[in-house]
ROMAR-488545 format. One record per atom (N, C-alpha, C, O): z, y, x; residue in one letter. Coordinates in steps of 0.2 Angstrom, whole numbers, plus 5000, padded with zeros to 4 digits. Each point is the difference from the previous one (the first is absolute). Last residue first. Layout:
N
ZYXa ...
This chain:
100
457051834790p 500749974995p 500349925005p 500549974998p 498150265014l 499849924995l 500549984999l 500549995004l 498750275007h 500649964997h 499749944997h 499450004998h 499550175020l 499849944994l 500849974999l 500349975005l 499350195014q 500450014992q 499849964996q 500250014994q 499149965028g 500649984999g 500350044991g 500549984997g 497250035011p 500249964999p 501049975000p 500349964997p 498150324999n 500349955005n 500649914995n 500550004997n 496950104996r 500950035000r 500249975005r 499849945002r 498050014989r 500250075007r 500750025000r 500250055002r 498849784982a 500249995006a 500050045007a 500149995006a 500849984969d 499450065002d 500149975007d 500650005004d 500149844976w 500350025005w 499550065002w 499450004997w 501449854980f 499450055004f 500150025005f 500450044998f 501149754993r 499850085001r 499450015003r 499749975004r 501249824984i 500550045002i 500150075002i 500450044999i 498349764985i 499950045005i 500650065001i 500350034996i 499449714995e 500450055000e 499950055005e 500249995006e 498649804981v 500250045007v 500350054997v 499850024994v 500149694997l 500150094999l 499750055006l 500149975005l 500449764983r 499550035005r 499850094995r 499850024995r 502249855010a 500050034992a 499150025002a 499950065000a 500349815018s 500649964993s 499850024994s 499749974996s 499950155025e 499549965000e 500349964993e 499650034995e 500550195014n 500549954997n 499949944998n 500349994995n 499250245023v 499749954993v 500649964999v 500450005004v 499450265007r 500349955001r 499649964993r 499850034995r 499350185020y 500450004995y 500549924999y 500349995005y 498450265003v 500549975001v 500149954995v 500350014994v 497850145016i 500149994993i 500349935003i 499749965003i 499250285011l 500249924998l 500650014995l 500350054998l 497750165010y 500749964998y 500149924999y 499549964999y 498950195011y 500650035003y 500549954997y 500549985002y 496950044991p 500050005008p 500750025002p 500050025006p 499549784979p 499850075005p 500050074998p 500050004994p 501549775006h 499850034994h 499750055005h 500450035004h 500849715000s 499750105003s 499450014994s 499649974997s 502849864999l 499149994999l 499950095002l 500350054998l 501749765006k 499750065001k 499550024998k 499649985005k 502649854991r 499550005002r 499850064999r 500350044997r 502249855007l 499850054995l 499149985004l 500049975006l 501849895000d 500049994995d 499650054996d 499949994993d 500550005030t 499549964998t 500049994992t 499649964998t 501150225020r 500249974992r 499449964998r 499550024997r 500450115022h 500649965005h 500449994990h 500650014999h 496950035005k 500349975007k 500749974998k 500249945000k 498350054979m 500150075003m 500649985007m 500549964999m 497349904987m 500850015001m 500050055004m 499550025004m 498249984989p 500449975002p 500950015001p 500250055002p 497649944976g 500350045005g 500649995005g 500549994997g 498649854985r 499450035006r 500350065009r 500050005006r 501149884969f 500049995009f 499550035005f 500050025006f 499849964967p 500750055003p 500049995007p 500150055004p 497949954981l 499949975007l 500750035002l 500050055004l 499449994972l 499749965002l 500049955006l 499949945000l 501450264991r 500149944996r 499649945002r 500149954998r 499850265015l 500449955003l 500349944996l 500449955002l 498250274992s 499749955000s 500549925006s 499749945002s 501250284989e 499949964994e 499549955003e 499949954996e 500750225017a 500649965001a 499649944995a 500149945001a 498450205003a 500049955007a 500649964996a 499949935000a 499650214985d 499649985000d 500149965005d 499849944999d 501450245003l 500449954994l 499549955000l 500349955001l 499450215013l 500349965003l 500249974994l 500549965001l 497650154991s 500049965009s 500849975001s 499949945001s 500450244986n 499549954996n 499949925003n 500349955000n 500450265008g 500749984996g 499749934998g 500349955000g 498250185012a 500149985002a 500649954999a 500249965004a 498550194983r 499849945000r 500349945006r 499949944999r 501150264992q 500149974996q 499449965003q 500149954997q 500050205016a 500849955000a 499949964993a 500249955000a 497950205005a 500249965005a 500649965000a 500149955003a 499550214981a 499749934996a 499849955009a 499949945000a 501550295002p 500149954996p 499549944994p 500249964996p 500550205029n 499449974997n 500249944993n 500049945000n 501350235014k 499649995002k 499350004996k 499650044999k 502649884997e 500150084999e 499350035002e 500050064998e 500249684997a 500050064997a 500150085000a 499850034995a 500949815023l 499449994997l 499850054994l 499750055001l 502449904999f 499750035007f 499550015000f 499850064997f 500649804986t 500650094998t 499650035007t 499650034999t 500349745002v 499550054996v 500150055000v 499650045002v 501949845010a 499249965003a 499850064996a 499950055003a 502149924986a 499950055005a 499550015005a 499950065002a 500149784983f 500350054994f 499950055007f 499550045000f 500649775008l 499450004997l 500050064996l 499450025000l 502749915007d 499450015007d 499250034998d 499750045003d 502049874981r 500250085001r 499550035008r 499850055003r 499949724986e 499950054995e 500250085003e 499850054997e 501049765019a 499450004998a 499450064994a 499650045002a 502849924998r 500250025004r 499050015000r 499850044997r 501049854986s 500150074999s 499950035007s 499950064999s 498849725000t 500750024999t 500250074997t 499550035000t 498349804993l 499950055004l 501250025001l 500350014995l 497849775001v 500650044997v 499950055004v 499850005006v 498349794986v 500150035007v 500650064994v 500050024994v 499249715005k 500650064995k 500050055005k 500349985005k 497949804999y 500750035002y 500050084995y 499650044998y 498649734998d 500150095001d 500850015001d 500349984996d 498349745003m 500550064996m 499750085005m 499750005005m 
């Protein structure tokens, strides 16, 4: 049975900011990047534990999405739910990555 994938409001804002930034230079590329990030997040419905646990937050996992993004998420096994916490541009200062 598949897991349900949901985005937090913070993840939605991250995705919107990334797509908006890219769209200033190339709207088509921005659309592709946004869709690709959403597809990667949605793929966690089949294999939610494939991303490694975060070093200092073992309740969270991360999935690398080349070339620059991390998808930070939490798995609730009993509810069969994957909660996308952040879409993080890994070129940014990691000290600015605020997690719940």
